[in-house]
C-alpha positions as CSV (number, residue, x, y, z in Angstrom):
1,M,-34.5,13.0,-128.9
2,K,-35.0,9.4,-128.9
3,I,-36.7,8.1,-125.5
4,A,-37.0,4.7,-124.1
5,L,-40.1,4.3,-121.7
6,L,-39.4,1.8,-119.0
7,G,-42.8,1.2,-117.6
8,Y,-45.8,1.9,-119.7
9,G,-48.6,2.3,-117.3
10,K,-50.8,5.2,-116.8
11,M,-47.7,7.6,-116.1
12,G,-45.7,6.0,-119.0
13,K,-48.6,6.9,-121.4
14,V,-48.7,10.4,-120.1
15,I,-45.0,10.9,-120.4
16,E,-45.3,9.6,-124.1
17,R,-48.0,12.1,-125.0
18,I,-46.1,15.1,-123.5
19,A,-42.8,13.8,-125.2
20,L,-44.5,13.5,-128.6
21,E,-46.0,17.0,-128.0
22,R,-42.4,18.4,-127.5
23,G,-41.2,16.6,-130.6
24,H,-39.4,13.7,-129.3
25,E,-39.6,10.2,-130.6
26,I,-40.5,6.9,-128.5
27,V,-38.3,4.0,-129.5
28,L,-39.1,1.6,-126.8
29,R,-42.4,1.1,-124.7
30,K,-41.4,-1.6,-122.1
31,G,-43.8,-3.1,-119.7
32,S,-42.7,-5.4,-116.9
33,S,-42.7,-8.5,-119.1
34,D,-41.3,-7.0,-122.3
35,S,-37.6,-7.1,-123.5
36,F,-35.2,-4.2,-124.0
37,E,-35.2,-4.4,-127.7
38,G,-34.7,-0.9,-129.0
39,L,-32.7,0.4,-126.1
40,E,-29.6,0.5,-128.3
41,N,-31.4,3.3,-130.3
42,T,-32.0,5.4,-127.3
43,D,-30.6,8.8,-126.4
44,V,-32.1,8.6,-122.7
45,A,-34.5,6.3,-120.7
46,I,-37.3,7.3,-118.4
47,D,-38.2,4.7,-115.8
48,F,-41.6,4.9,-114.2
49,S,-42.1,1.2,-113.7
50,V,-42.6,-0.7,-110.5
51,P,-40.3,-1.3,-107.5
52,D,-39.5,-4.9,-108.5
53,S,-38.5,-3.8,-112.1
54,A,-36.7,-0.4,-111.3
55,V,-33.2,-1.8,-110.4
56,N,-32.9,-3.9,-113.5
57,N,-34.2,-1.2,-115.7
58,I,-31.8,1.3,-114.3
59,S,-28.8,-1.0,-114.2
60,T,-29.4,-2.2,-117.7
61,C,-29.4,1.4,-118.9
62,L,-26.2,2.4,-117.0
63,E,-24.4,-0.9,-118.2
64,N,-25.1,0.2,-121.9
65,G,-24.1,3.9,-121.2
66,I,-27.7,5.2,-121.6
67,P,-28.7,8.1,-119.4
68,V,-31.6,7.2,-117.2
69,V,-34.2,9.1,-115.3
70,S,-36.1,7.2,-112.7
71,G,-39.2,8.3,-110.9
72,T,-40.0,4.8,-109.6
73,T,-40.3,4.8,-105.9
74,G,-40.2,1.8,-103.4
75,W,-36.7,0.4,-104.4
76,L,-34.3,2.8,-102.6
77,A,-32.6,0.1,-100.5
78,D,-30.5,-0.4,-103.7
79,Y,-30.1,3.2,-104.5
80,H,-26.4,3.4,-103.5
81,K,-25.7,0.3,-105.7
82,M,-27.1,2.2,-108.7
83,V,-24.9,5.3,-107.7
84,N,-21.8,3.2,-107.6
85,L,-22.8,1.5,-111.0
86,C,-23.3,4.9,-112.6
87,K,-19.9,6.0,-111.4
88,E,-18.3,2.8,-112.4
89,K,-19.7,3.1,-116.0
90,N,-19.1,6.8,-116.2
91,A,-22.8,7.0,-117.0
92,A,-25.7,9.4,-116.1
93,F,-28.4,9.0,-113.6
94,I,-31.2,11.1,-112.1
95,Y,-33.6,9.7,-109.4
96,G,-36.4,11.7,-108.2
97,S,-39.1,10.8,-105.7
98,N,-41.2,13.5,-107.7
99,F,-40.3,15.2,-110.9
100,S,-43.1,17.8,-110.6
101,L,-41.6,21.3,-110.9
102,G,-44.0,22.5,-108.1
103,V,-43.2,19.7,-105.7
104,N,-39.4,20.4,-106.0
105,L,-40.1,23.9,-105.3
106,F,-42.2,22.6,-102.4
107,F,-39.2,20.5,-101.2
108,E,-37.3,23.7,-100.9
109,L,-40.0,25.5,-99.2
110,N,-40.3,22.5,-96.6
111,D,-36.7,22.5,-95.9
112,Y,-36.7,26.3,-95.2
113,L,-39.6,26.1,-92.9
114,A,-38.2,23.1,-91.0
115,K,-34.9,25.0,-90.4
116,M,-36.9,28.1,-89.2
117,M,-39.3,26.1,-86.9
118,S,-36.5,24.2,-85.3
119,K,-36.0,26.9,-82.8
120,F,-39.7,26.9,-81.7
121,N,-40.1,23.7,-79.6
122,Q,-43.9,24.6,-78.8
123,Y,-44.8,23.3,-82.2
124,N,-45.1,19.6,-83.0
125,V,-44.9,18.8,-86.8
126,S,-46.9,16.1,-88.5
127,M,-47.6,15.2,-92.1
128,E,-50.4,13.9,-94.4
129,E,-50.2,12.4,-97.9
130,I,-53.1,11.4,-100.0
131,H,-52.8,9.4,-103.2
132,H,-55.0,7.2,-105.6
133,T,-55.9,3.8,-104.3
134,Q,-53.5,2.1,-106.9
135,K,-50.5,3.4,-105.4
136,V,-48.3,0.6,-103.9
137,D,-45.9,2.2,-101.5
138,K,-46.8,3.7,-98.4
139,P,-45.8,6.5,-97.6
140,S,-45.1,8.0,-100.9
141,G,-41.6,8.5,-102.0
142,T,-42.3,12.3,-102.0
143,A,-43.6,12.1,-98.3
144,I,-40.3,10.3,-97.4
145,S,-38.3,13.0,-99.0
146,L,-40.2,15.7,-97.2
147,A,-40.1,13.7,-94.0
148,N,-36.3,13.2,-94.1
149,S,-35.9,16.9,-94.7
150,I,-37.9,17.7,-91.6
151,I,-36.0,15.1,-89.5
152,N,-32.7,16.7,-90.5
153,H,-33.6,20.0,-88.9
154,T,-35.9,19.0,-86.0
155,S,-35.9,16.9,-82.8
156,K,-37.8,14.0,-84.8
157,N,-35.6,11.1,-85.2
158,N,-37.8,8.8,-87.5
159,W,-40.9,8.8,-89.5
160,N,-43.9,6.5,-88.7
161,I,-47.2,5.9,-90.4
162,E,-48.8,4.4,-87.4
163,N,-48.5,4.3,-83.6
164,P,-45.8,7.0,-83.4
165,K,-43.7,7.5,-80.5
166,S,-43.1,11.2,-79.2
167,D,-39.8,11.5,-81.3
168,D,-41.4,10.2,-84.5
169,L,-42.7,12.4,-87.3
170,F,-46.2,11.0,-88.0
171,I,-47.3,10.6,-91.6
172,D,-51.1,10.1,-92.0
173,V,-51.4,8.1,-95.2
174,K,-54.7,8.0,-97.1
175,R,-55.6,6.4,-100.3
176,E,-58.6,7.7,-102.1
177,D,-59.9,7.5,-105.6
178,N,-58.7,9.6,-108.4
179,V,-56.0,11.6,-106.3
180,P,-52.7,12.2,-108.1
181,G,-51.0,13.4,-105.0
182,T,-51.5,15.8,-102.0
183,H,-48.8,16.6,-99.4
184,S,-49.3,18.6,-96.3
185,I,-47.0,19.6,-93.5
186,F,-48.4,20.9,-90.1
187,Y,-46.7,22.6,-87.2
188,Q,-49.2,22.8,-84.4
189,S,-49.2,24.4,-81.1
190,E,-51.7,25.1,-78.5
191,V,-52.7,28.4,-80.1
192,D,-52.3,28.0,-83.7
193,T,-51.4,25.8,-86.8
194,I,-48.9,26.7,-89.5
195,E,-49.6,24.6,-92.7
196,I,-47.9,24.1,-96.2
197,K,-49.5,22.0,-98.8
198,H,-49.0,20.9,-102.3
199,T,-51.8,19.5,-104.4
200,A,-51.2,17.9,-107.8
201,H,-54.2,18.3,-110.2
202,S,-53.0,15.6,-112.8
203,R,-50.1,13.4,-113.7
204,D,-49.0,16.0,-116.3
205,G,-46.8,17.9,-113.9
206,F,-44.9,14.6,-112.9
207,A,-44.4,13.6,-116.5
208,F,-43.5,17.2,-117.8
209,G,-40.8,17.3,-115.1
210,A,-39.4,14.0,-116.0
211,I,-39.1,15.0,-119.8
212,I,-37.3,18.2,-118.6
213,A,-34.9,16.1,-116.6
214,A,-34.4,13.8,-119.5
215,E,-33.7,16.6,-121.9
216,W,-31.1,18.1,-119.4
217,I,-29.2,15.0,-118.7
218,V,-28.3,13.9,-122.3
219,G,-24.6,14.6,-122.9
220,K,-23.8,14.7,-119.1
221,K,-21.9,12.2,-116.8
222,G,-22.6,11.7,-113.2
223,V,-25.4,11.3,-110.5
224,F,-27.9,14.2,-110.4
225,T,-31.1,15.3,-108.7
226,M,-33.9,17.7,-109.8
227,K,-32.0,20.5,-107.8
228,D,-29.4,20.3,-110.5
229,V,-32.0,20.3,-113.3
230,L,-33.7,23.3,-111.9
231,D,-30.5,25.1,-110.6
232,L,-31.9,25.2,-107.0
233,K,-28.5,24.6,-105.3
């Protein structure tokens, strides 16, 4: 499989290593100031760029009929535009706030727990997310996905990272050196605390999941998520 890497930072380089180990070929390594030369020879594109580049990267792929897998966060105000473009061009698109197989299982666990805890008002729910100091967006896309699932099933109406109101889901955002990503959910009452937590040990899990998604989407048409890739529906 011929892969275009849109975004060639730390994650791009990890994706490249694992893709090569799985027998794939990298035909384009695009930084933010590079051209799309080589995209025409691509079977699938993987976008782990920056928020300012993501929409242009994704739309260029869709316009050219190239399946694209995007793990860039911080650009989701334009997500529906990309969905509509994908449908218009009869192309293929997957966005994931986190491609780690473990995190996607954690998403399902979080959703199930939120449904169960919705009956017990004595517990107040909150979150914590910790990432490396180079991460630009706050909170992480993964944290937002977890928060939205909790909000769908509880009395919380919004998430907030500072000065939360009583109906806000507080996300405690921390930035520390050399932390790939840690997400925790707490349900606290006067007598006890229930906690679920996912800790990433390296970027390899994110990269491996993105490549699995790229392998899966080739030959398909439509807008998908990691639930489709992992058959979690």
